[in-house]
C-alpha positions as CSV (number, residue, x, y, z in Angstrom):
1,M,0.0,0.0,0.0
2,S,1.3,3.4,-0.8
3,E,3.0,5.5,1.9
4,Q,0.5,8.3,1.0
5,L,-2.5,6.1,2.0
6,K,-0.8,4.8,5.1
7,N,0.0,8.4,6.1
8,R,-3.6,9.5,5.4
9,I,-4.9,6.7,7.6
10,E,-2.5,7.7,10.4
11,A,-3.3,11.4,10.0
12,M,-7.0,10.7,10.3
13,G,-6.3,8.9,13.7
14,L,-7.7,5.6,12.4
15,V,-6.7,2.5,14.2
16,L,-6.8,-0.6,12.1
17,P,-7.7,-3.9,13.7
18,P,-5.7,-7.1,12.9
19,A,-6.4,-8.4,9.4
20,P,-8.5,-11.5,9.7
21,K,-7.3,-14.9,8.5
22,P,-9.5,-16.5,5.7
23,A,-12.4,-18.4,7.2
24,G,-12.4,-20.8,4.2
25,V,-10.7,-21.6,0.9
26,Y,-10.2,-18.1,-0.6
27,K,-7.7,-15.3,-0.9
28,P,-8.3,-12.1,1.2
29,I,-7.4,-10.0,-1.8
30,L,-6.8,-10.6,-5.5
31,I,-5.2,-8.2,-8.0
32,I,-6.1,-8.6,-11.6
33,D,-4.7,-6.1,-14.0
34,N,-5.6,-2.7,-12.5
35,Q,-8.3,-4.0,-10.2
36,L,-8.1,-5.0,-6.5
37,Y,-10.8,-7.4,-5.4
38,V,-11.3,-7.7,-1.6
39,S,-13.1,-10.7,-0.2
40,G,-16.0,-10.3,2.2
41,Q,-14.8,-8.7,5.4
42,G,-16.5,-8.7,8.8
43,P,-16.4,-6.2,11.7
44,V,-13.2,-7.1,13.5
45,L,-12.4,-5.2,16.7
46,N,-9.0,-4.1,17.8
47,D,-8.8,-7.1,20.1
48,G,-9.6,-9.5,17.3
49,G,-13.2,-10.1,18.4
50,L,-16.2,-9.5,16.1
51,I,-19.2,-7.3,16.3
52,Q,-22.0,-9.9,16.3
53,G,-25.8,-9.9,16.4
54,K,-28.8,-9.6,14.2
55,V,-29.8,-6.0,13.3
56,G,-33.3,-5.2,14.2
57,S,-33.3,-7.4,17.3
58,V,-29.9,-7.5,19.1
59,L,-28.4,-4.4,17.3
60,N,-30.1,-1.2,16.3
61,K,-29.4,0.6,13.1
62,E,-26.8,3.0,14.7
63,E,-24.9,0.1,16.2
64,A,-25.0,-1.6,12.8
65,K,-23.8,1.5,11.0
66,H,-20.8,1.5,13.4
67,A,-20.2,-2.2,12.6
68,A,-20.1,-1.3,8.9
69,R,-17.6,1.4,9.6
70,Q,-15.5,-1.2,11.5
71,V,-15.7,-3.4,8.4
72,G,-14.1,-0.6,6.5
73,L,-11.3,-0.4,9.0
74,T,-10.9,-4.2,8.7
75,M,-10.8,-4.0,4.9
76,L,-8.1,-1.3,5.0
77,S,-6.2,-3.6,7.4
78,S,-6.5,-6.5,5.0
79,I,-5.3,-4.4,2.1
80,V,-2.3,-3.0,4.1
81,T,-1.4,-6.5,5.3
82,H,-1.7,-8.5,2.0
83,A,-1.1,-6.0,-0.8
84,P,2.3,-5.3,-2.3
85,P,3.9,-2.2,-0.8
86,N,3.8,-0.2,-4.1
87,L,0.0,-0.7,-4.5
88,K,-1.9,2.6,-5.2
89,I,-5.6,2.7,-5.0
90,K,-7.3,5.2,-7.3
91,R,-10.9,4.7,-6.4
92,V,-13.7,2.6,-5.0
93,I,-15.6,0.9,-7.9
94,K,-18.1,-1.4,-6.3
95,V,-19.3,-2.3,-2.8
96,L,-21.6,-5.2,-1.8
97,G,-22.9,-4.6,1.7
98,M,-24.6,-7.5,3.5
99,V,-26.5,-6.9,6.8
100,N,-27.3,-9.7,9.2
101,A,-30.9,-8.4,9.7
102,T,-34.3,-9.5,10.8
103,P,-36.9,-9.9,8.0
104,E,-38.6,-6.7,9.3
105,F,-35.5,-4.5,9.2
106,G,-35.4,-2.3,6.1
107,D,-32.6,0.2,6.6
108,H,-29.8,-1.8,4.9
109,P,-28.5,1.2,2.9
110,Y,-28.3,3.4,6.1
111,V,-26.2,0.7,7.8
112,I,-23.8,0.3,4.8
113,N,-23.3,4.1,4.9
114,G,-21.0,3.5,7.8
115,F,-18.6,1.8,5.4
116,S,-19.2,4.2,2.5
117,E,-18.7,7.3,4.7
118,L,-15.3,6.0,5.8
119,M,-14.2,5.2,2.3
120,E,-15.3,8.8,1.3
121,A,-13.2,10.2,4.1
122,V,-10.1,8.1,3.2
123,F,-10.2,8.4,-0.6
124,G,-12.2,11.7,-1.1
125,T,-15.7,12.3,-2.4
126,E,-14.8,11.8,-6.1
127,N,-12.9,8.5,-5.6
128,G,-14.3,7.1,-2.3
129,I,-17.8,6.6,-3.5
130,G,-18.6,4.0,-6.1
131,V,-21.6,1.9,-7.0
132,R,-23.1,-0.1,-4.2
133,S,-25.7,-2.7,-3.2
134,A,-27.0,-3.2,0.4
135,V,-28.9,-6.3,1.2
136,G,-30.1,-8.2,4.3
137,M,-29.4,-11.9,5.0
138,S,-28.0,-14.3,7.6
139,L,-24.3,-14.1,8.0
140,P,-21.6,-16.5,9.2
141,Q,-20.6,-16.4,12.8
142,N,-23.6,-14.2,13.4
143,I,-21.4,-11.1,12.4
144,A,-23.5,-7.9,12.1
145,V,-22.2,-6.8,8.7
146,E,-20.1,-8.3,5.8
147,I,-18.8,-6.2,2.9
148,E,-16.8,-7.0,-0.2
149,A,-15.4,-4.4,-2.5
150,L,-13.6,-3.7,-5.8
151,F,-11.1,-1.0,-6.2
152,L,-9.4,0.6,-9.2
153,L,-5.6,0.7,-9.0
154,T,-3.3,3.3,-10.5
155,S,0.3,3.0,-11.5
């Protein structure tokens, strides 16, 4: 990851949690040509624990939005940990946000804003906001939110 991005993360006072180990047979990140694919990430806390619970029963939408922001920090940690040191991200292309929600909960886009707002703060309004989907479902380990993303790289 570029020194510029590392410096920006530090200047913003962001604390990155430990990068999670894959929970199955997959790569945390994959670079193809000028694109960086990041596998689904969960809300890992600084102590390595997870933010868990179903949104709409155990967690409210504000707690879930915080969990989505934490997923953003987890994703940045995975990128910093696994990407080559000269990697330069130009912009966010696509985000798929999955919320562990009750059938009655309907504010999935609001929850995923926690992630999107962090990406906007880190990469700027023009490059930090891409296309996005936000859906509800049951998630592994009862994590509150899972997000995968695609980034455009620059040379």
